[in-house]
Structures are given as structure tokens and as C-alpha cells.
C-alpha positions in Angstrom: 0.2 -0.1 -0.1 1.3 3.4 -1.0 1.4 6.6 1.1 1.5 9.0 -1.9 -0.6 11.7 -1.0 -4.1 12.3 -2.7 -4.8 14.7 -5.1 -5.5 18.1 -2.8 -8.1 21.0 -3.5 -7.7 23.8 -1.1 -10.9 25.8 -0.4 -10.0 29.5 -0.2 -11.0 31.8 2.6 -13.8 33.5 0.8 -15.3 29.5 0.1 -15.1 28.4 3.4 -16.8 31.5 4.5 -19.6 31.0 1.8 -20.3 27.5 2.9 -20.2 28.2 6.7 -22.9 31.3 6.4 -25.0 29.0 4.5 -25.0 26.2 6.8 -25.6 28.4 9.6 -28.6 30.0 7.7 -29.9 26.4 7.2 -29.5 25.5 11.0 -30.7 28.5 12.3 -34.1 28.2 10.0 -34.5 24.4 10.8 -33.2 24.1 14.3 -31.6 20.7 13.6 -29.8 18.7 10.6 -32.1 15.7 10.9 -33.4 14.9 7.7 -36.7 17.2 6.7 -38.8 18.2 3.7 -38.0 21.9 4.7 -34.4 21.4 5.6 -33.8 19.6 2.3 -35.4 22.3 0.2 -33.6 25.0 1.9 -30.4 23.3 1.3 -30.9 22.9 -2.3 -31.8 26.7 -2.4 -28.4 27.7 -0.7 -26.3 25.3 -2.6 -27.8 26.7 -6.1 -26.8 29.9 -5.1 -23.2 29.4 -4.6 -20.2 31.2 -6.5 -18.6 29.7 -9.2 -15.3 29.3 -7.3 -17.0 27.1 -4.8 -18.7 25.2 -7.6 -15.2 24.9 -9.2 -14.0 23.3 -6.1 -16.7 20.5 -6.2 -16.2 19.8 -10.0 -16.0 16.3 -11.0 -13.5 14.0 -10.2 -10.8 14.5 -13.0 -7.8 12.3 -12.5 -7.4 8.6 -12.7 -7.1 8.2 -9.0 -10.5 8.7 -8.8 -10.8 11.0 -5.6 -9.6 14.3 -3.9 -9.5 15.8 -0.7 -11.1 18.8 -0.1 -9.3 20.9 2.5 -9.8 24.1 4.6 -13.1 23.6 6.5 -12.7 24.4 10.3 -13.5 21.7 13.2 -13.2 22.8 16.9 -12.3 19.6 18.9 -13.6 20.7 22.1 -17.1 22.3 20.7 -18.3 19.2 18.9 -18.3 17.5 22.0 -17.1 13.4 22.6 -17.1 11.1 19.6 -20.5 9.6 19.8 -20.8 5.6 20.9 -22.6 4.7 18.0 -24.3 6.5 15.2 -27.9 6.2 17.0 -26.6 8.3 19.6 -25.4 11.1 17.6 -28.4 13.0 17.7 -27.5 16.4 16.7 -23.3 16.4 17.2 -21.9 18.2 14.6 -24.9 19.4 13.4 -23.4 22.4 11.7 -21.0 20.0 9.8 -23.8 17.7 8.7 -25.4 20.6 7.1 -21.9 21.5 5.2 -21.4 18.4 4.0 -24.7 18.1 2.8 -24.5 21.6 0.7 -21.3 20.3 -0.8 -23.2 17.0 -1.8 -25.8 19.3 -3.2 -23.2 21.1 -5.6 -22.0 17.9 -6.7 -25.2 16.1 -7.4 -28.2 14.7 -5.7 -27.7 13.8 -2.1 -28.9 10.4 -1.2 -30.3 8.5 1.7 -31.4 4.8 2.5 -34.6 4.1 4.1 -33.1 1.3 5.8 -29.7 2.8 6.9 -29.4 5.2 10.0 -32.9 5.9 9.9 -33.1 7.7 6.5 -30.5 10.4 7.3 -28.8 12.3 4.6 -25.5 12.5 6.8 -24.4 9.5 8.6 -21.9 9.4 11.6 -19.2 6.8 11.1 -17.6 5.8 14.5 -16.4 2.5 16.2 -19.2 1.0 18.0 -18.6 -1.9 20.9 -20.1 -5.0 19.9 -19.3 -4.2 16.1 -15.6 -4.5 16.3 -15.0 -7.3 13.9 -17.9 -6.6 11.2 -17.2 -5.5 7.7 -19.2 -2.0 8.3 -18.1 1.6 9.0 -18.6 0.5 12.9 -15.8 -1.9 13.0 -12.4 -1.2 14.3 -9.9 -4.2 14.9 -10.2 -6.0 11.5 -9.4 -4.7 8.1 -12.4 -3.2 6.3 -11.8 -4.9 3.3 -11.7 -2.4 0.0 -15.2 -2.2 -1.5 -17.6 -0.4 -3.4 -20.1 1.5 -1.2 -23.6 -0.2 -1.3 -22.3 -2.7 -4.0 -25.5 -4.6 -3.8 -27.7 -1.9 -4.9 -28.1 -0.3 -8.7 -29.3 2.8 -7.1 -25.7 3.1 -5.0 -24.3 6.7 -5.0 -21.6 7.7 -8.0 -19.8 9.9 -4.9 -19.0 9.0 -1.6 -18.0 12.0 0.7 -16.0 11.2 4.0 -15.8 14.5 6.1 -13.2 14.0 9.1 -14.4 15.3 12.5 -11.9 13.8 14.7 -8.9 11.4 13.9 -6.4 11.8 16.8 -4.6 8.3 15.9 -4.3 9.2 12.4 -6.0 6.1 11.1 -6.2 5.7 7.4 -9.0 5.4 5.1 -7.7 3.0 2.1 -8.7 3.7 -1.6 -7.7 2.0 -5.0 -8.7 3.3 -8.4 -9.6 0.5 -11.2 -7.9 3.0 -13.6 -4.7 2.4 -11.9 -4.6 -1.4 -12.2 -2.9 -3.7 -15.1 -5.0 -6.8 -15.9 -4.8 -9.2 -18.8 -7.3 -9.0 -21.6 -8.4 -12.4 -20.7 -8.9 -11.7 -17.1 -11.1 -8.4 -18.0 -13.3 -10.5 -20.4 -13.9 -13.1 -17.5 -14.4 -10.0 -15.0 -16.9 -8.1 -17.3 -19.6 -11.0 -17.3 -22.0 -11.1 -15.0 -21.4 -14.5 -13.0 -22.0 -13.9 -9.1 -24.3 -11.9 -6.9 -23.3 -9.2 -4.5 -25.0 -9.6 -1.3 -26.2 -6.6 1.2 -23.8 -6.0 3.8 -24.6 -5.9 7.5 -25.8 -2.1 7.8 -28.7 -3.6 5.9 -30.6 -6.4 8.1 -34.0 -5.9 6.5 -32.3 -6.6 3.0 -30.7 -9.8 4.3 -34.0 -11.8 4.6 -35.4 -10.7 0.9 -36.4 -13.3 -0.9 -38.8 -12.3 -3.6 -36.5 -13.0 -6.4 -32.8 -15.2 -6.7 -29.7 -12.7 -6.1 -29.0 -11.1 -9.5 -25.4 -12.0 -10.8 -23.4 -8.9 -11.7 -20.0 -8.0 -13.5 -17.3 -6.9 -11.4 -15.9 -4.8 -14.2 -17.4 -2.7 -16.9 -16.2 -0.9 -19.8 -17.9 2.3 -20.6 -17.1 5.3 -22.7 -15.1 6.9 -20.2 -13.0 3.7 -19.1 -13.2 0.9 -16.9 -15.2 1.1 -13.9 -15.9 -1.5 -11.4 -18.5 -2.9 -8.7 -16.5 -4.8 -6.1 -17.6 -6.4 -2.2 -15.5 -9.4 -1.7 -16.8 -9.7 1.7 -20.2 -10.1 0.3 -19.6 -11.9 -2.7 -20.0 -15.9 -2.7 -16.7 -16.6 -4.7 -17.2 -20.0 -3.6 -19.9 -20.6 -6.2 -17.6 -19.5 -8.8 -15.4 -21.8 -11.2 -11.9 -21.8 -11.0 -11.2 -19.4 -13.8 -13.3 -16.5 -12.2 -12.0 -17.1 -8.8 -8.5 -16.8 -10.2 -9.1 -13.8 -12.1 -11.1 -12.1 -9.2 -8.1 -12.9 -7.1 -5.8 -11.2 -9.5 -8.1 -8.2 -9.4 -7.8 -8.1 -5.6 -4.1 -8.3 -6.1 -3.9 -5.4 -8.4 -6.2 -3.2 -6.2 -4.1 -3.9 -3.3 -1.0 -2.8 -5.6 -2.5 0.6 -6.4 -3.9 1.2 -2.8 -3.2 4.3 -1.4 -3.7 5.5 2.5 -5.5 8.6 3.0 -5.3 9.8 6.8 -7.8 12.6 7.0 -7.4 15.5 9.6 -10.3 17.4 10.9 -12.0 19.7 8.4 -10.7 17.3 5.7 -13.3 15.7 3.2 -12.5 12.9 0.7 -14.4 12.8 -2.2 -14.5 9.1 -3.9 -15.9 8.4 -7.2 -17.7 5.4 -6.3 -17.5 3.8 -9.9 -13.9 3.9 -10.0 -12.5 3.5 -6.4 -12.7 1.0 -3.7 -12.4 2.0 -0.2 -11.7 0.4 3.1 -9.8 1.2 6.3 -7.1 0.0 8.1 -7.6 -2.0 11.6 -7.1 -0.2 14.8 -7.7 -0.3 18.7 -10.8 1.7 19.7 -10.5 3.9 22.7 -14.1 4.1 23.5 -13.2 7.3 25.5 -14.8 10.0 23.4 -11.8 10.9 21.4 -12.0 8.1 18.9 -11.8 8.8 14.9 -15.2 10.1 13.6 -16.2 10.8 10.5 -19.3 12.1 8.6 -20.5 10.3 5.5 -22.6 11.5 2.5 -23.7 10.0 -0.5 -24.3 11.5 -3.8 -26.0 10.4 -7.2 -24.9 12.3 -10.5 -27.8 12.6 -12.8 -27.1 11.4 -16.3 -24.0 9.4 -15.6 -23.4 6.3 -18.0 -20.8 4.3 -16.1 -22.6 1.3 -15.5 -24.3 -1.6 -17.2 -28.0 -0.8 -18.5 -28.6 -4.2 -17.3 -28.5 -2.9 -13.5 -32.1 -1.2 -14.0 -33.7 -4.5 -14.1 -32.2 -5.5 -10.5 -34.6 -5.6 -7.5 -32.0 -4.1 -5.2 -33.0 -6.7 -2.0 -36.0 -4.3 -1.1 -34.1 -1.4 -0.2 -35.5 1.9 -1.4 -33.0 4.9 -2.1 -34.4 8.7 -1.3 -32.8 11.6 -3.1 -32.7 15.1 -2.0 -34.0 17.8 -4.2 -31.5 19.4 -7.1 -29.9 22.5 -6.3 
């Protein structure tokens, strides 16, 4: 794994002030960052009025790395209070930062939420939680969070993933690897662009795991679109034991290549990592949780980009395991 620096976009002071004032206005009028129709409409209105300079900082990912770090926001470690013990106890912790992240998401596309995850919130709190240490979810800690496409099981998954850092005293790294950086043989690409295996819902979607309306649809791991190769990848929830030897070997070489080009990004408070979910798999290194109110704390937002054609058309026919996605109004 490389420790090479991720591409950085530095927010200028005017843009930071513009974003902060808009977030403060939304919070003052709505009184909370909890999802509601009035809040989402006001976020869309405020985002639509942003300057061209701020919009330029939020332009699409434009390198083969498939990601960038947006830098320049401020987080007061004392003012935000202790790291929540789990997402459900976060309440309004860091509410202003919820809205800042949601405003940035609204500039980049359509913010996305899931009815079955974190009670339909558009901004999630990602913190280590007691009892979840070894899961393959954002609440884990002591195990490697395997590199994966966010919500890979669902055809309506986000195009962009945003991770905003609130606290990271131990410099715990997010890992990221772009499919545009790997090297695979034509034969392996041919195998992996065929729909062979399903990707099952992860442990954060308990309702989806009992969904049996239809058989799990097989999906391709790779897809060649006009812009280049994209991927849909989650080995922790892919039943590789059901594939033939040729497919398992090709999938293994894809895993090895993604590991070879993986970079480690240790976010500092106020930094926002933006990942193209069609190009990049992300994960997290293992760490020992503190459980003392000073643990790593991220805010997560998901974004759909209207009109994007980076996925196989056949995805539109998938059932999504009964999980419903909700889009915020357009800015």
C-alpha cells in the first residue's frame, strides 16, 4: 500500500465563509440537521446560489486516482463534544458540519439516503461501536475493512462518496484504490465483465438480508464504459465459492492489483475525502478503539450524479433486495 498523497483541492477563505454562512442559515431556520422536507429544500436553495469559485472546487473527479481531498474547513475539537458511542446516539452532534457536508453534496449532485440505514439520514456518523469491532461495516475497528464499492449490492448506489473528518487523533487511514490504475490481462477483463456472481447486502442492511422475492442477480465486477473501466466490487459479500476456478483466479488477480495500487489517506479534521464510487474501492486499516470519547469520527454523505453512464444498463432490472433509496431535491 502506498502512502502517496491524494490529490488536494484547497478551499479559499471566501469559499469557506460562503459555505459556513449558508450552513448556519439552514441550521438557524430549521433548528436541526435531521432529515426533513424543509431542510432539504433550503439546502438545495442555498447550494444553487453558491459562487462559481466554490462550484469549481466541487467539480467532478478529474484524475485517474478517482478521488480528491477537499481541504480548508474548520472543526473545533472541543466544541463538537465527544465522539458518539454509535450512530444512533449522535443526535445533533456536529449538526453544522452535517449541513456543510450536505451543501457540498448538493453542489456535486443529488444527495442520497437509504430508508433502511441510519433511519433515513442523509449524513451518517461513522464511529467505532462496542460489539461491532469485527464486522465489515463502518462501525468496525479491530479488523481490516476490506476494500469495497459503497453499497455495491444495490443498482441505485451512490456515484460519489464523501467522508468528512471530525476527529482522527490516531491518524487512522482510509484506504482507496482506483480501477484506472490497475493492470489486468485482456483474458481476466473478459472474465470479470461477465455477470457471474451476486453481491449480497452488507451487515448494515439487516432488512435486506432476509429479502427473498427473487434470486440474487449475478453482476459483473468490471464494466467498460465510454470513459474507461469501472467496477462493482465487495469481496466480503460476494459468494466466490460458487464460481468456477477461472473466475476465482481472475477475481483474485483483481484483488491483488487493487491492493498494489492502494493508497492510504489519513484525514485531518476539516478535510473531506471525495471518492468516485464507480472507479475506487475504499476501506480502512484496523485500529484499537479508545471508547473514551476521542475515537475517530467521520461524517459520510452519498451523492448520485444525474445522467451518468458508468454502469451496465442491465442494472436497472435488479430488485435491490427491497432497499429504497431517497434523493434530495436538486440544487
